[in-house]
C-alpha beads as a LAMMPS data file, in Angstrom:
LAMMPS data file: protein, C-alpha beads

407 atoms
406 bonds

1 atom types
1 bond types

-500.0 500.0 xlo xhi
-500.0 500.0 ylo yhi
-500.0 500.0 zlo zhi

Masses

1 110.0

Atoms # bond

1 1 1 0.508 0.099 0.082
2 1 1 1.106 3.407 -0.657
3 1 1 1.778 5.880 2.701
4 1 1 3.170 9.388 2.777
5 1 1 5.931 10.289 4.535
6 1 1 4.157 11.507 7.220
7 1 1 4.375 9.217 10.254
8 1 1 1.967 7.327 12.052
9 1 1 -0.016 8.774 14.827
10 1 1 -0.467 6.968 18.319
11 1 1 -3.973 6.924 17.348
12 1 1 -3.258 4.993 14.199
13 1 1 -0.894 2.456 16.233
14 1 1 -2.753 1.693 19.216
15 1 1 -5.101 -0.669 17.734
16 1 1 -2.552 -2.862 15.922
17 1 1 -0.746 -2.854 19.023
18 1 1 -3.576 -3.904 21.452
19 1 1 -4.228 -6.841 18.857
20 1 1 -0.629 -7.925 18.656
21 1 1 -0.835 -7.819 22.654
22 1 1 -4.129 -9.874 22.748
23 1 1 -3.326 -12.081 20.022
24 1 1 0.196 -12.978 21.347
25 1 1 -1.579 -13.625 24.941
26 1 1 -3.335 -16.160 22.795
27 1 1 -1.136 -17.948 21.571
28 1 1 0.591 -18.284 24.840
29 1 1 -2.426 -19.593 26.200
30 1 1 -3.401 -22.194 23.518
31 1 1 -1.011 -24.927 24.588
32 1 1 -2.448 -24.775 27.892
33 1 1 -6.215 -25.181 26.054
34 1 1 -5.062 -27.606 24.180
35 1 1 -3.555 -30.085 27.249
36 1 1 -6.836 -28.894 28.850
37 1 1 -9.127 -30.115 26.274
38 1 1 -7.754 -32.570 23.914
39 1 1 -8.711 -32.961 20.385
40 1 1 -7.969 -36.581 18.380
41 1 1 -5.422 -36.590 16.078
42 1 1 -4.321 -32.535 16.614
43 1 1 -0.863 -31.813 17.152
44 1 1 -0.169 -29.696 20.263
45 1 1 1.274 -26.387 19.302
46 1 1 4.579 -25.492 19.714
47 1 1 7.611 -23.927 17.994
48 1 1 8.594 -27.031 16.959
49 1 1 5.285 -26.857 14.875
50 1 1 4.424 -25.563 11.217
51 1 1 1.207 -23.946 12.387
52 1 1 3.105 -22.369 14.942
53 1 1 5.211 -20.210 12.633
54 1 1 2.001 -19.682 10.012
55 1 1 -0.005 -18.449 13.081
56 1 1 2.534 -16.247 13.717
57 1 1 2.844 -14.793 10.258
58 1 1 -0.525 -14.199 9.826
59 1 1 -0.921 -12.501 13.063
60 1 1 1.923 -10.060 11.779
61 1 1 0.252 -9.652 8.559
62 1 1 -2.978 -8.473 10.431
63 1 1 -1.259 -6.020 13.074
64 1 1 0.491 -4.382 9.912
65 1 1 -2.454 -3.956 7.975
66 1 1 -4.318 -2.622 10.849
67 1 1 -1.402 0.517 10.908
68 1 1 -3.361 1.449 7.911
69 1 1 -7.211 0.812 8.645
70 1 1 -7.693 5.154 8.450
71 1 1 -6.326 5.800 5.435
72 1 1 -7.655 2.440 3.469
73 1 1 -10.386 0.775 6.223
74 1 1 -11.668 -1.239 3.225
75 1 1 -8.899 -2.789 1.674
76 1 1 -7.226 -3.596 5.143
77 1 1 -10.191 -4.900 5.980
78 1 1 -10.053 -7.615 3.183
79 1 1 -6.333 -8.044 3.951
80 1 1 -7.173 -8.731 7.255
81 1 1 -9.730 -11.147 6.013
82 1 1 -7.977 -12.865 3.684
83 1 1 -4.407 -13.767 5.829
84 1 1 -6.642 -16.802 8.114
85 1 1 -7.459 -18.227 4.692
86 1 1 -3.780 -19.140 4.245
87 1 1 -3.184 -20.173 7.802
88 1 1 -6.961 -22.626 6.844
89 1 1 -5.022 -24.323 4.473
90 1 1 -1.559 -24.870 5.488
91 1 1 -2.088 -25.741 8.897
92 1 1 -5.437 -26.002 9.880
93 1 1 -6.063 -26.594 14.102
94 1 1 -8.012 -25.010 16.871
95 1 1 -5.231 -21.890 16.584
96 1 1 -7.421 -20.413 13.867
97 1 1 -9.738 -18.852 16.643
98 1 1 -7.577 -16.697 17.474
99 1 1 -6.717 -14.552 13.782
100 1 1 -10.852 -13.598 14.601
101 1 1 -9.594 -11.380 16.471
102 1 1 -7.876 -9.120 14.037
103 1 1 -11.315 -9.511 12.103
104 1 1 -12.754 -7.737 14.687
105 1 1 -10.513 -5.093 14.962
106 1 1 -10.906 -4.717 11.154
107 1 1 -14.750 -4.210 11.176
108 1 1 -15.036 -2.110 13.985
109 1 1 -12.304 0.744 12.965
110 1 1 -13.523 0.616 9.455
111 1 1 -17.206 1.243 10.390
112 1 1 -15.792 4.085 12.581
113 1 1 -14.317 5.370 9.795
114 1 1 -15.968 4.989 7.158
115 1 1 -19.755 5.649 5.941
116 1 1 -21.751 2.206 6.227
117 1 1 -23.563 2.910 2.383
118 1 1 -19.823 2.972 1.983
119 1 1 -18.941 -0.473 3.602
120 1 1 -21.883 -2.170 1.720
121 1 1 -19.928 -4.306 -0.695
122 1 1 -16.785 -5.152 1.389
123 1 1 -18.732 -5.717 4.156
124 1 1 -20.627 -8.989 2.735
125 1 1 -17.620 -9.887 1.380
126 1 1 -15.497 -10.170 4.376
127 1 1 -18.709 -12.591 5.863
128 1 1 -18.062 -14.832 2.765
129 1 1 -13.553 -14.648 3.609
130 1 1 -14.662 -15.845 7.578
131 1 1 -17.022 -18.079 6.562
132 1 1 -15.345 -20.249 3.780
133 1 1 -11.706 -19.692 5.962
134 1 1 -13.545 -20.986 9.008
135 1 1 -15.399 -24.043 6.686
136 1 1 -11.722 -24.606 5.048
137 1 1 -10.120 -25.339 8.542
138 1 1 -13.063 -27.451 9.638
139 1 1 -12.833 -29.733 6.944
140 1 1 -9.224 -29.785 6.596
141 1 1 -9.116 -30.766 10.535
142 1 1 -11.022 -33.653 10.184
143 1 1 -14.645 -32.581 10.324
144 1 1 -17.303 -33.724 7.706
145 1 1 -18.159 -31.325 4.105
146 1 1 -21.774 -31.603 5.175
147 1 1 -24.752 -28.514 5.736
148 1 1 -24.122 -28.487 9.233
149 1 1 -20.225 -27.524 8.673
150 1 1 -21.665 -24.737 6.448
151 1 1 -24.064 -23.431 8.600
152 1 1 -21.243 -23.253 11.374
153 1 1 -19.242 -21.500 9.516
154 1 1 -21.878 -18.784 8.169
155 1 1 -22.827 -18.275 11.548
156 1 1 -19.232 -17.902 12.513
157 1 1 -18.907 -15.277 9.627
158 1 1 -22.186 -13.714 11.366
159 1 1 -21.006 -13.616 14.246
160 1 1 -17.038 -12.438 13.838
161 1 1 -18.574 -9.447 11.731
162 1 1 -21.993 -8.706 12.721
163 1 1 -20.448 -8.398 16.432
164 1 1 -17.733 -5.576 16.294
165 1 1 -20.551 -3.893 13.382
166 1 1 -23.458 -3.333 15.769
167 1 1 -20.912 -2.099 18.165
168 1 1 -19.398 0.231 16.262
169 1 1 -22.635 1.824 14.837
170 1 1 -23.435 2.240 17.975
171 1 1 -20.329 4.316 18.919
172 1 1 -20.300 6.138 15.421
173 1 1 -23.645 7.246 15.924
174 1 1 -23.051 8.536 18.996
175 1 1 -19.890 10.348 18.422
176 1 1 -22.198 11.636 15.211
177 1 1 -24.519 12.820 17.541
178 1 1 -21.669 14.989 19.769
179 1 1 -20.393 16.263 16.407
180 1 1 -23.633 17.682 15.030
181 1 1 -24.145 19.212 18.524
182 1 1 -20.760 21.054 18.926
183 1 1 -21.299 22.255 14.737
184 1 1 -25.036 23.106 16.024
185 1 1 -23.498 25.218 18.897
186 1 1 -20.928 26.728 17.195
187 1 1 -23.516 27.658 14.283
188 1 1 -25.767 29.480 17.382
189 1 1 -22.601 31.083 18.470
190 1 1 -21.715 32.556 15.051
191 1 1 -25.212 33.625 14.724
192 1 1 -25.158 35.358 18.194
193 1 1 -22.044 36.803 17.361
194 1 1 -23.100 37.746 13.819
195 1 1 -26.628 39.314 15.463
196 1 1 -24.363 41.765 18.153
197 1 1 -22.155 42.323 15.429
198 1 1 -25.058 43.485 13.356
199 1 1 -26.329 45.653 16.236
200 1 1 -23.040 47.261 17.450
201 1 1 -22.766 48.583 13.698
202 1 1 -26.209 50.011 14.374
203 1 1 -25.848 51.567 17.502
204 1 1 -22.017 53.041 15.736
205 1 1 -24.500 54.242 13.068
206 1 1 -26.832 56.324 15.477
207 1 1 -23.801 57.722 17.307
208 1 1 -22.787 58.626 14.053
209 1 1 -25.755 60.253 12.344
210 1 1 -26.234 61.891 16.281
211 1 1 -22.965 63.146 16.381
212 1 1 -23.257 64.280 12.423
213 1 1 -26.663 66.215 13.696
214 1 1 -24.928 67.803 16.669
215 1 1 -22.394 68.830 14.832
216 1 1 -23.562 70.358 11.522
217 1 1 -26.181 72.375 13.651
218 1 1 -23.396 74.015 16.112
219 1 1 -20.796 74.523 13.693
220 1 1 -23.302 76.135 10.911
221 1 1 -24.371 78.567 13.320
222 1 1 -20.913 79.128 14.555
223 1 1 -19.923 80.102 10.936
224 1 1 -22.501 82.348 10.686
225 1 1 -21.737 83.769 13.413
226 1 1 -18.009 84.379 12.696
227 1 1 -18.798 85.463 9.955
228 1 1 -20.695 88.271 11.102
229 1 1 -17.998 88.987 13.879
230 1 1 -15.452 89.994 10.386
231 1 1 -18.073 92.412 8.805
232 1 1 -18.993 93.770 12.490
233 1 1 -15.659 94.414 13.924
234 1 1 -14.702 97.131 12.522
235 1 1 -17.857 98.731 11.701
236 1 1 -19.856 97.764 14.352
237 1 1 -17.602 96.852 17.652
238 1 1 -20.378 96.431 20.210
239 1 1 -22.442 94.464 17.907
240 1 1 -19.124 91.679 16.647
241 1 1 -18.828 91.134 20.964
242 1 1 -22.608 90.152 21.247
243 1 1 -21.780 88.129 18.639
244 1 1 -19.161 86.557 19.681
245 1 1 -21.139 86.022 23.202
246 1 1 -23.400 84.146 20.626
247 1 1 -20.469 81.799 19.043
248 1 1 -19.455 80.949 22.626
249 1 1 -22.714 80.252 23.907
250 1 1 -22.950 77.842 20.914
251 1 1 -20.029 76.716 21.368
252 1 1 -20.513 75.578 24.930
253 1 1 -23.669 73.751 23.803
254 1 1 -22.118 72.055 21.298
255 1 1 -19.884 70.830 23.651
256 1 1 -22.506 69.685 26.411
257 1 1 -24.309 67.490 23.267
258 1 1 -21.273 65.966 22.980
259 1 1 -20.428 65.066 26.031
260 1 1 -23.818 63.843 26.195
261 1 1 -23.559 61.658 23.017
262 1 1 -19.989 60.624 24.224
263 1 1 -21.084 59.685 28.156
264 1 1 -23.559 56.802 26.274
265 1 1 -20.810 55.100 25.404
266 1 1 -19.115 55.190 28.797
267 1 1 -19.881 52.120 30.917
268 1 1 -20.420 54.052 34.144
269 1 1 -22.795 57.030 32.394
270 1 1 -25.608 58.124 33.627
271 1 1 -28.573 56.554 31.725
272 1 1 -30.796 59.616 32.059
273 1 1 -30.877 61.704 28.911
274 1 1 -33.077 64.596 27.984
275 1 1 -35.041 63.421 24.890
276 1 1 -35.861 66.631 22.627
277 1 1 -39.626 66.589 21.734
278 1 1 -41.604 68.545 19.828
279 1 1 -41.787 71.241 22.410
280 1 1 -37.835 71.707 22.058
281 1 1 -38.162 73.209 18.516
282 1 1 -39.273 76.424 19.871
283 1 1 -36.016 76.840 21.561
284 1 1 -33.842 75.356 18.334
285 1 1 -35.895 77.646 16.144
286 1 1 -34.496 80.725 18.795
287 1 1 -31.010 79.816 18.516
288 1 1 -30.699 79.900 14.666
289 1 1 -32.573 83.030 14.891
290 1 1 -29.528 84.222 17.583
291 1 1 -27.187 82.879 14.873
292 1 1 -27.890 85.375 12.168
293 1 1 -30.627 82.671 10.372
294 1 1 -33.855 84.505 8.839
295 1 1 -36.199 81.316 10.059
296 1 1 -39.877 81.994 10.861
297 1 1 -41.726 79.529 13.050
298 1 1 -45.594 78.147 12.366
299 1 1 -47.404 75.986 14.692
300 1 1 -51.463 75.098 13.301
301 1 1 -52.816 73.046 15.846
302 1 1 -55.946 71.265 16.131
303 1 1 -58.149 70.551 19.220
304 1 1 -55.508 68.723 21.603
305 1 1 -52.244 69.539 22.759
306 1 1 -49.070 69.412 20.185
307 1 1 -47.665 66.335 19.398
308 1 1 -50.696 63.947 20.622
309 1 1 -50.162 60.484 19.488
310 1 1 -46.852 60.771 18.855
311 1 1 -44.149 59.204 20.513
312 1 1 -41.012 59.851 21.867
313 1 1 -38.803 58.390 19.212
314 1 1 -41.135 60.109 16.592
315 1 1 -40.901 63.737 18.180
316 1 1 -37.050 63.399 18.611
317 1 1 -37.090 62.215 14.405
318 1 1 -39.133 65.360 13.938
319 1 1 -36.410 67.421 16.063
320 1 1 -33.964 66.046 13.688
321 1 1 -35.221 66.258 10.801
322 1 1 -35.926 70.022 11.722
323 1 1 -32.216 70.482 12.774
324 1 1 -30.509 69.130 10.006
325 1 1 -32.670 71.107 7.445
326 1 1 -31.894 74.238 9.464
327 1 1 -28.436 72.866 8.942
328 1 1 -28.076 72.496 5.700
329 1 1 -29.857 75.721 4.964
330 1 1 -26.748 77.715 6.475
331 1 1 -24.506 75.349 4.949
332 1 1 -26.098 75.586 1.299
333 1 1 -28.118 78.900 1.258
334 1 1 -26.520 80.503 3.897
335 1 1 -28.638 83.961 4.678
336 1 1 -32.099 82.203 2.785
337 1 1 -35.283 83.012 4.290
338 1 1 -36.435 79.688 5.924
339 1 1 -40.264 78.693 7.472
340 1 1 -40.808 75.877 9.425
341 1 1 -43.959 74.537 9.640
342 1 1 -45.086 72.295 11.784
343 1 1 -49.315 71.382 10.962
344 1 1 -50.575 69.573 14.219
345 1 1 -54.278 69.690 12.810
346 1 1 -54.636 65.921 10.838
347 1 1 -56.023 63.525 13.302
348 1 1 -53.839 60.995 11.515
349 1 1 -50.432 62.257 10.769
350 1 1 -48.562 65.603 11.816
351 1 1 -46.830 67.910 9.033
352 1 1 -43.617 68.869 9.604
353 1 1 -42.300 71.607 6.364
354 1 1 -38.828 73.419 6.048
355 1 1 -38.667 76.011 3.166
356 1 1 -36.435 78.319 1.970
357 1 1 -37.143 80.667 -0.202
358 1 1 -34.166 80.624 -2.809
359 1 1 -33.731 84.211 -2.194
360 1 1 -29.821 83.505 -1.919
361 1 1 -27.675 81.630 -4.560
362 1 1 -27.434 77.880 -3.969
363 1 1 -24.129 76.948 -2.007
364 1 1 -22.812 73.898 -2.680
365 1 1 -20.320 73.153 -0.053
366 1 1 -18.515 70.261 0.518
367 1 1 -20.842 68.694 2.689
368 1 1 -20.508 65.535 4.138
369 1 1 -23.215 63.320 2.484
370 1 1 -25.132 62.161 5.762
371 1 1 -27.419 64.241 5.826
372 1 1 -30.452 63.609 4.149
373 1 1 -29.322 60.151 4.251
374 1 1 -29.831 60.410 8.273
375 1 1 -33.157 61.909 7.741
376 1 1 -34.131 58.743 5.405
377 1 1 -32.973 56.488 7.871
378 1 1 -34.731 58.284 10.782
379 1 1 -37.903 58.469 8.493
380 1 1 -37.794 54.815 8.180
381 1 1 -37.463 53.982 11.529
382 1 1 -40.722 55.535 12.486
383 1 1 -42.652 54.764 9.483
384 1 1 -42.825 58.041 7.991
385 1 1 -42.717 59.632 4.509
386 1 1 -40.093 61.920 3.841
387 1 1 -39.737 64.396 0.879
388 1 1 -37.678 66.534 -0.641
389 1 1 -36.213 68.844 -3.573
390 1 1 -36.619 72.317 -5.106
391 1 1 -39.321 74.520 -4.805
392 1 1 -40.519 76.273 -8.051
393 1 1 -38.735 79.509 -6.501
394 1 1 -35.788 78.112 -7.049
395 1 1 -35.528 77.026 -2.960
396 1 1 -35.731 74.059 -1.451
397 1 1 -38.097 71.813 0.630
398 1 1 -38.290 69.173 3.248
399 1 1 -41.685 67.521 4.090
400 1 1 -42.209 64.803 7.016
401 1 1 -45.194 63.405 7.307
402 1 1 -45.361 61.048 10.431
403 1 1 -48.347 59.175 11.129
404 1 1 -50.002 59.316 14.768
405 1 1 -49.704 56.027 17.070
406 1 1 -53.529 54.365 17.861
407 1 1 -55.084 55.374 20.858

Bonds

1 1 1 2
2 1 2 3
3 1 3 4
4 1 4 5
5 1 5 6
6 1 6 7
7 1 7 8
8 1 8 9
9 1 9 10
10 1 10 11
11 1 11 12
12 1 12 13
13 1 13 14
14 1 14 15
15 1 15 16
16 1 16 17
17 1 17 18
18 1 18 19
19 1 19 20
20 1 20 21
21 1 21 22
22 1 22 23
23 1 23 24
24 1 24 25
25 1 25 26
26 1 26 27
27 1 27 28
28 1 28 29
29 1 29 30
30 1 30 31
31 1 31 32
32 1 32 33
33 1 33 34
34 1 34 35
35 1 35 36
36 1 36 37
37 1 37 38
38 1 38 39
39 1 39 40
40 1 40 41
41 1 41 42
42 1 42 43
43 1 43 44
44 1 44 45
45 1 45 46
46 1 46 47
47 1 47 48
48 1 48 49
49 1 49 50
50 1 50 51
51 1 51 52
52 1 52 53
53 1 53 54
54 1 54 55
55 1 55 56
56 1 56 57
57 1 57 58
58 1 58 59
59 1 59 60
60 1 60 61
61 1 61 62
62 1 62 63
63 1 63 64
64 1 64 65
65 1 65 66
66 1 66 67
67 1 67 68
68 1 68 69
69 1 69 70
70 1 70 71
71 1 71 72
72 1 72 73
73 1 73 74
74 1 74 75
75 1 75 76
76 1 76 77
77 1 77 78
78 1 78 79
79 1 79 80
80 1 80 81
81 1 81 82
82 1 82 83
83 1 83 84
84 1 84 85
85 1 85 86
86 1 86 87
87 1 87 88
88 1 88 89
89 1 89 90
90 1 90 91
91 1 91 92
92 1 92 93
93 1 93 94
94 1 94 95
95 1 95 96
96 1 96 97
97 1 97 98
98 1 98 99
99 1 99 100
100 1 100 101
101 1 101 102
102 1 102 103
103 1 103 104
104 1 104 105
105 1 105 106
106 1 106 107
107 1 107 108
108 1 108 109
109 1 109 110
110 1 110 111
111 1 111 112
112 1 112 113
113 1 113 114
114 1 114 115
115 1 115 116
116 1 116 117
117 1 117 118
118 1 118 119
119 1 119 120
120 1 120 121
121 1 121 122
122 1 122 123
123 1 123 124
124 1 124 125
125 1 125 126
126 1 126 127
127 1 127 128
128 1 128 129
129 1 129 130
130 1 130 131
131 1 131 132
132 1 132 133
133 1 133 134
134 1 134 135
135 1 135 136
136 1 136 137
137 1 137 138
138 1 138 139
139 1 139 140
140 1 140 141
141 1 141 142
142 1 142 143
143 1 143 144
144 1 144 145
145 1 145 146
146 1 146 147
147 1 147 148
148 1 148 149
149 1 149 150
150 1 150 151
151 1 151 152
152 1 152 153
153 1 153 154
154 1 154 155
155 1 155 156
156 1 156 157
157 1 157 158
158 1 158 159
159 1 159 160
160 1 160 161
161 1 161 162
162 1 162 163
163 1 163 164
164 1 164 165
165 1 165 166
166 1 166 167
167 1 167 168
168 1 168 169
169 1 169 170
170 1 170 171
171 1 171 172
172 1 172 173
173 1 173 174
174 1 174 175
175 1 175 176
176 1 176 177
177 1 177 178
178 1 178 179
179 1 179 180
180 1 180 181
181 1 181 182
182 1 182 183
183 1 183 184
184 1 184 185
185 1 185 186
186 1 186 187
187 1 187 188
188 1 188 189
189 1 189 190
190 1 190 191
191 1 191 192
192 1 192 193
193 1 193 194
194 1 194 195
195 1 195 196
196 1 196 197
197 1 197 198
198 1 198 199
199 1 199 200
200 1 200 201
201 1 201 202
202 1 202 203
203 1 203 204
204 1 204 205
205 1 205 206
206 1 206 207
207 1 207 208
208 1 208 209
209 1 209 210
210 1 210 211
211 1 211 212
212 1 212 213
213 1 213 214
214 1 214 215
215 1 215 216
216 1 216 217
217 1 217 218
218 1 218 219
219 1 219 220
220 1 220 221
221 1 221 222
222 1 222 223
223 1 223 224
224 1 224 225
225 1 225 226
226 1 226 227
227 1 227 228
228 1 228 229
229 1 229 230
230 1 230 231
231 1 231 232
232 1 232 233
233 1 233 234
234 1 234 235
235 1 235 236
236 1 236 237
237 1 237 238
238 1 238 239
239 1 239 240
240 1 240 241
241 1 241 242
242 1 242 243
243 1 243 244
244 1 244 245
245 1 245 246
246 1 246 247
247 1 247 248
248 1 248 249
249 1 249 250
250 1 250 251
251 1 251 252
252 1 252 253
253 1 253 254
254 1 254 255
255 1 255 256
256 1 256 257
257 1 257 258
258 1 258 259
259 1 259 260
260 1 260 261
261 1 261 262
262 1 262 263
263 1 263 264
264 1 264 265
265 1 265 266
266 1 266 267
267 1 267 268
268 1 268 269
269 1 269 270
270 1 270 271
271 1 271 272
272 1 272 273
273 1 273 274
274 1 274 275
275 1 275 276
276 1 276 277
277 1 277 278
278 1 278 279
279 1 279 280
280 1 280 281
281 1 281 282
282 1 282 283
283 1 283 284
284 1 284 285
285 1 285 286
286 1 286 287
287 1 287 288
288 1 288 289
289 1 289 290
290 1 290 291
291 1 291 292
292 1 292 293
293 1 293 294
294 1 294 295
295 1 295 296
296 1 296 297
297 1 297 298
298 1 298 299
299 1 299 300
300 1 300 301
301 1 301 302
302 1 302 303
303 1 303 304
304 1 304 305
305 1 305 306
306 1 306 307
307 1 307 308
308 1 308 309
309 1 309 310
310 1 310 311
311 1 311 312
312 1 312 313
313 1 313 314
314 1 314 315
315 1 315 316
316 1 316 317
317 1 317 318
318 1 318 319
319 1 319 320
320 1 320 321
321 1 321 322
322 1 322 323
323 1 323 324
324 1 324 325
325 1 325 326
326 1 326 327
327 1 327 328
328 1 328 329
329 1 329 330
330 1 330 331
331 1 331 332
332 1 332 333
333 1 333 334
334 1 334 335
335 1 335 336
336 1 336 337
337 1 337 338
338 1 338 339
339 1 339 340
340 1 340 341
341 1 341 342
342 1 342 343
343 1 343 344
344 1 344 345
345 1 345 346
346 1 346 347
347 1 347 348
348 1 348 349
349 1 349 350
350 1 350 351
351 1 351 352
352 1 352 353
353 1 353 354
354 1 354 355
355 1 355 356
356 1 356 357
357 1 357 358
358 1 358 359
359 1 359 360
360 1 360 361
361 1 361 362
362 1 362 363
363 1 363 364
364 1 364 365
365 1 365 366
366 1 366 367
367 1 367 368
368 1 368 369
369 1 369 370
370 1 370 371
371 1 371 372
372 1 372 373
373 1 373 374
374 1 374 375
375 1 375 376
376 1 376 377
377 1 377 378
378 1 378 379
379 1 379 380
380 1 380 381
381 1 381 382
382 1 382 383
383 1 383 384
384 1 384 385
385 1 385 386
386 1 386 387
387 1 387 388
388 1 388 389
389 1 389 390
390 1 390 391
391 1 391 392
392 1 392 393
393 1 393 394
394 1 394 395
395 1 395 396
396 1 396 397
397 1 397 398
398 1 398 399
399 1 399 400
400 1 400 401
401 1 401 402
402 1 402 403
403 1 403 404
404 1 404 405
405 1 405 406
406 1 406 407
């Protein structure tokens, strides 16, 4: 048999060594067994008898073949089953039973190594070889060649092959079940890790959107105020000082908002957090007005308080949409007059519109690419409808329609 240069492992050598050891013990005990139960015409087994050396040769061949039981289990099974036939032909005697041990080992190892369907041809061949060897041994030892001798040989073949076959199938089933459970646990672990990674990714994306909104809102206001200071510093120093104070206030608010978001990432951070609502929009508008953006705020209310039926998450989405839209006006159409309208009159929806009049030439600016994407993702999160695009007057319109929660 062809064998690679890799050394035999202990798992490959162990079965052959165990078989060789048991066979040697059996070989040493055979003379005592023959003396205790002598058979007429049988020569006592000893090194002076040819059968002794033939039996040793068969044991050596079987042990050597078992070394390759993991690499070529079917071929090894055939070799181990043919070897006893040589003993039955050349030196038939009661010593023949020792060779059955090698066949038992070979069957067990083959079934543990290969699926039973791949052994469907070699197992019957093994049974036939064992039965044939047993019959030849019995006939040459003096038994009559009749139906009973053939039947006993067939039974011997079925027992020698069937016994280890059943035991090996049991252990193989347990092994496969253990491997299956291990694979299932591994799959569950991978699925859990994937879910965790997806959750982390979503949280990171949410944090990036939040940081972008904060930065875009406050930095655009600071940039607008800084531009005003540049123009006022020589012509109106007092107004420049007032604008500088507004820049400081805007910067302080930006730092506070950033600390609040970053604090969510800390394990020891306070879980309490102020969530922006529809009531906070007026403060946002006033802040923008103080930053120099011409903005008008309209609230159209119905027969209920503002935001009735609009959950906290939906109100936060409305706030962030207005915040982002105003930041986009400052960034891309600085100085344009803007109207923010909150229409709370419909029974089933709340409509928010942010429209600039396009009185100033649009400034495309560098842009971060996250503004409109963030609006869309937030709207999808609460099942709202978001529309945006240019107006007939050359400005820009953002419209958010939020459904009310069922009462």
